[in-house]
Structure formats: structure tokens, C-alpha cells
Legacy VTK file of the C-alpha trace (Angstrom):
# vtk DataFile Version 3.0
C-alpha trace
ASCII
DATASET POLYDATA
POINTS 99 float
-114.493 30.160 16.703
-113.744 31.645 20.080
-113.718 29.727 22.612
-114.067 26.018 23.191
-114.607 23.600 25.954
-112.920 20.293 25.211
-115.041 17.066 26.396
-114.498 13.255 25.777
-116.627 13.837 22.591
-115.099 16.844 21.222
-113.802 16.383 18.097
-110.883 18.982 15.943
-111.915 19.534 12.026
-109.808 21.446 9.921
-110.626 22.444 6.626
-107.241 23.394 5.872
-103.819 21.897 6.347
-102.305 25.191 8.004
-104.291 26.193 10.415
-103.583 28.762 13.723
-104.716 27.270 17.153
-104.151 28.923 20.720
-104.861 26.730 23.336
-105.171 28.578 26.930
-104.078 26.613 30.022
-104.839 27.944 33.546
-102.598 26.756 35.838
-104.516 26.301 38.709
-104.838 24.228 41.912
-107.481 22.262 40.323
-105.123 21.034 37.847
-103.106 19.096 39.936
-106.392 17.298 41.367
-107.432 13.694 40.246
-110.667 13.217 37.649
-112.870 10.128 37.886
-110.167 7.990 35.927
-107.548 8.474 38.696
-105.678 10.834 36.002
-104.861 14.238 37.120
-105.853 16.956 34.853
-102.189 17.986 34.095
-101.718 14.394 32.733
-105.003 14.471 30.621
-103.610 18.000 29.061
-100.224 16.418 28.309
-102.162 13.561 26.476
-104.359 15.778 24.659
-101.131 17.798 23.632
-99.168 14.632 22.328
-102.128 13.328 20.313
-102.758 16.364 18.406
-98.897 16.436 17.590
-99.343 12.779 16.624
-102.363 13.736 14.574
-101.044 16.866 13.168
-97.408 14.638 11.754
-100.027 11.964 10.210
-102.188 14.085 8.194
-98.720 15.987 7.016
-100.539 19.073 8.568
-98.672 22.784 9.103
-100.897 23.975 11.863
-99.284 26.729 14.215
-100.073 26.099 18.174
-99.947 28.226 20.508
-100.218 27.511 24.127
-100.560 30.123 26.934
-100.030 28.665 30.511
-101.376 31.386 32.793
-102.334 31.842 36.694
-104.080 33.965 38.791
-102.474 35.404 41.621
-104.535 36.737 44.686
-103.433 39.266 47.158
-106.108 39.726 49.721
-104.320 42.655 51.634
-104.661 44.787 48.960
-107.667 46.781 48.589
-107.316 49.101 45.161
-105.384 48.982 41.712
-103.108 51.504 43.209
-101.647 49.336 46.143
-101.514 46.614 43.645
-98.923 48.832 41.462
-97.224 49.963 44.557
-96.594 46.398 45.832
-95.589 45.496 42.138
-93.239 48.301 42.242
-91.694 47.274 45.650
-91.253 43.433 44.360
-88.988 45.060 41.491
-92.001 43.973 38.743
-91.395 45.566 35.380
-94.914 44.244 33.812
-97.425 46.689 35.489
-100.292 48.218 33.340
-100.889 51.688 34.763
-103.932 53.166 32.037
LINES 1 100
99 0 1 2 3 4 5 6 7 8 9 10 11 12 13 14 15 16 17 18 19 20 21 22 23 24 25 26 27 28 29 30 31 32 33 34 35 36 37 38 39 40 41 42 43 44 45 46 47 48 49 50 51 52 53 54 55 56 57 58 59 60 61 62 63 64 65 66 67 68 69 70 71 72 73 74 75 76 77 78 79 80 81 82 83 84 85 86 87 88 89 90 91 92 93 94 95 96 97 98
């Protein structure tokens, strides 16, 4: 499986006691908003992680799980990739992809 949208009806099934799982979590503004039940979406993520780890322990599973937290930055004043590279250099960023 390459991508998933988790809902209340989503069930994870592994046919092995050792799988590799990668969970991408976008740290956006919406993550700090409330859902229909009054929970922050961030709290729901923590609840999912806690339940997943407890289930792995109960099943004596040795899954490798990687959580990738990422966010997007907006630079409304920058008009091109070159402007972005110059701004990153000005700020002292070492993480530039100048392909």
C-alpha cells in the first residue's frame, strides 16, 4: 500500500509480526482545530499512536514504525526558485536542493 486515509472504520491488518510502516503527519494549522467530538486533531493522532503501540506490544509484534512530521512554509514575497535559494542562504540554511 502506498498511501492511506485513516477513518473510524480503518483497520490495520498485518500478515507478519514484523512490518515496516511509515506515517506522514503534516503539521498544519488544521491539526490544532477541534473535530465534531471536541477533540483536537493532534490529540487524535496521539491516541492513534498510543493504541497502535499498545496493540503491537499485546501481539508481541516487532513492527518498525517511522513517524515523519512535516510542514509547509509560505514565502509570499518570493517569486522564483532562485529567490528562495537566495533567501535560504541569507538565513544560513544548509538544506538546499539546487538541482
